[in-house]
N, C-alpha and C positions, 0 to 999 in steps of 0.2 A: 504494500500500500504506500502511496506517495506521502511524504512528510506532511504536506499541507492538508491532507484529509483529517489529520488530528484536530484541526480547528473546527471541522464539521462535527466531529464527535463531541467536542466541547459544547457546541451550540445545541446538539441533540440531547445532551445530558446522558449519553450512553457510550461506553467504550466497548468495542467489539473484541470478543475472544478470537474469532476467526475473521481476520481482517480482509480475507479474500471475498467474503460475502458483501462487504461494503463496496469493494472494488467492482464486483459484478453489478451491484445495484446502480453504480454510477456510470456504467459503460453502455452507451447507446449502440443500437444495432449497426449504425453506420461505421462504427469503429471495430466491429466484431472480427472482421477478416484479419486485422493485425493482431488482435488479442488471442484469437484461436491458435495461432502459431506458437504463442507463449504458454498455452494451457493444454498442450497435447498430453493425452493420458490422464485427464481428470476422471473422476468417478463416473461410472455409467449411469448412476442415479440422477445426475444432472444438478446436484446441489450447488455446484460451482460452475455456472455456465459462463459463456463468453460475453453475453450481453444481458440486459436487464428485462427482457420481455417476459421470461418465465417468472421472474420475481414479481414483476408488475401484476401478473395474473393472480399470484398468491396474495399479494398486498391488497388487492381489491377485496378479497374475502375477509382478510384480517380487519381491514377498515370497516367493513359492513358489520361484522360481529361486534367490535368494540364500540362503534358508534351507537348501535342499538342498546348495548349494555349501559353505556354512559347516560343516554337519555332516560332509560327506564329508572336508573338510580337517582338521577338529579331531579326528575320531574314526575314523581309518583302519581300525581293527580291528573296527568295528561291522558287523553284518550288515544286510540290508535291513529286517528286522523292527524292529531297534533304531532304525535311522534313521527309519523311518516313524512309530514311536511318539513319538519326540522331536519330529519335525516337527509332528505333530498337536498336541502340547502347547504348542508355541511359537506356531504360526500358528492361533490361534482367537480368537473375539471377546473372551473374557475377558482373554487375554494382551495383545491389542492395545489394549484399553481401558485396561489398567493402564499400558502404555507411554505412551498419550496423557495419562494423569493425571500421570505423572512429568514430562512435558514441559509440563504446564499448557496443553494445546491448547484445552481447553474455554473458557479465558479469551479466546481469540482468535477463536472461531467467529462467523460472521455468521448469525444466526437470524431466522426470521420471528417475528411477535408471539406466535403460538400456542405455538411451541416454547420461546420465551423464558419465557412464563408458566408452562409445565409443567415447568420445570427441564431443558430440553434440553441444557444445558452439562454435566450430570452423567449423562446417559443412556449406559449402556455401549455399546449398539449404535451410537449416533450418534458416540461417541468413537472406537470401533474403525474405523468407516468413515472418519472424518476422518484417522486415523493412516495408513490405507492411501492416502488421497488425497494426503497430504503426501509419502509415500514416492514415489508416482508423479510428483508435481511435481518432486521432487529428481532423479529419473531423467530426466525430460524436459528439465530445465535443465542437468544435468551428466553424464548417462549412468550406467552401472552403477558406474563408478569413484567417483562421488560418493555414490551410494546405499549402497554396500557398507559404508563405515565408519560411516555414520549408523545403519544397522541394527545393526551390531555393538555400538555404544555404547548405543543406546537400547532394544534388544530382546534380542539374543542374550546379551550379558554380564549382563543382569538376570534371565534366565530361571533359576529355581531348579532346573529339570530338568537344567541343564548345569553345576551347581555341585556337584562332588564326589559325595557318596554317593547323591544322588537320581538320578544319571545311570546309564545302562546300564553304564558303566565300573565300577560298584560290584561287578560279578561277578568282578573280577580276583583278589581275595583268596581267594575260594572256589575259583576255578580253580587257583590255585597250591597250595592245600591238597590238592585232589584229585590234582594232579600228583605231589606229594610222597608222599601216602599210597599211590598206585598203585605206587610204587617202594620202599615199605617204609621211607620216611624219616620223621623226626620233623617235627612242624609247624614252619612258619616263625616266626621271631621278628622283631618290628619294633622297631627301636631309633632314638630321636631322634638326629639328626645335626646339629642346629643350627636356628636361626631368624634371620630378618632382617626389616628394614622396620619402619615405625611401628606402633603398637598397632592402628590402624584398618585396616592393610593388611599384616598379617603374612604372611611366607612361611616355611613349615615344611619342613625337610628330614628325610627318614626313610630309613634303610637297612633292608633285609630280609636276615636271616641264615638260612642253612639248610646243614646238613652241615658246620658248623664254620667257615663263611666267608661273607663278604658276597656275595650273589648279585645284588643290584641296589639302586638308590636312586631316590628320587623327591621332588618338591617340589610344594607346593600351598598354597592359601589356608587350608586347615584340615588338622589332623593326619590325619583320615580320608582326605582327598583325596590327601595325600602318600603315605599307606600304599597306596592303590589304585594309584598310579602306580609306586611301588616294586615292588609285586607284579607289575605288567605288565612292568616291566623285567626282573625275575628270571625270569618265565616265558619271555620271549623268549630269554634267555641259556641257560636250562636246556633248552629245546626244541632250540636249535641244537646244544648239546653232545650231546643224545640222538640227533639226526640223524647226527652225525659218528661216533657209536658210542664 
């Protein structure tokens, strides 16, 4: 593996035991003819192939599984439609290419002369494929336990669809409003309850009041996100009370 690939490992937050897996993930098919000459006699199973197409195939499946797992755990109240929409927004060529750019994967790609001349390092489709291949390489090297945190840091936590108001969670304030109106109560009031953390990583706390008392609270990276979580907390409490009569 080339020395400068270590900087990519640092950005990924993962160090490979088998460095040739990363090398294969970064090798585009346009450079395969040169690399095959250097990899004669590799295992027949194909774990260490000359280009990243087979790894890309596997990476697609790993991404699909871990994305679904992440969404189910993070948003237990979402229905199948909400989960499917968010999954589609996260796992697509545009999103994966953006993740590859954040990691500067393009700088590490092995390309053939034609792709190099035509700006292959910046092509969205090529970058998305390389990201999938890198995910597969991590999975093959360290299993799902290694791939999971890398995806969370480099893809899931960067997805705008999962940050506050853009997520399907944004329906919680409306749902609370409808719940209160249906019982002839006044609209909920959202009150700041404090904030913490540095300016670039603020955490806001919000309380939601209804019927003259605090019904729930929430925290988030934005005030809107904190309000949504406070509304969800209040809804859960009010619904439990309604069920008890």
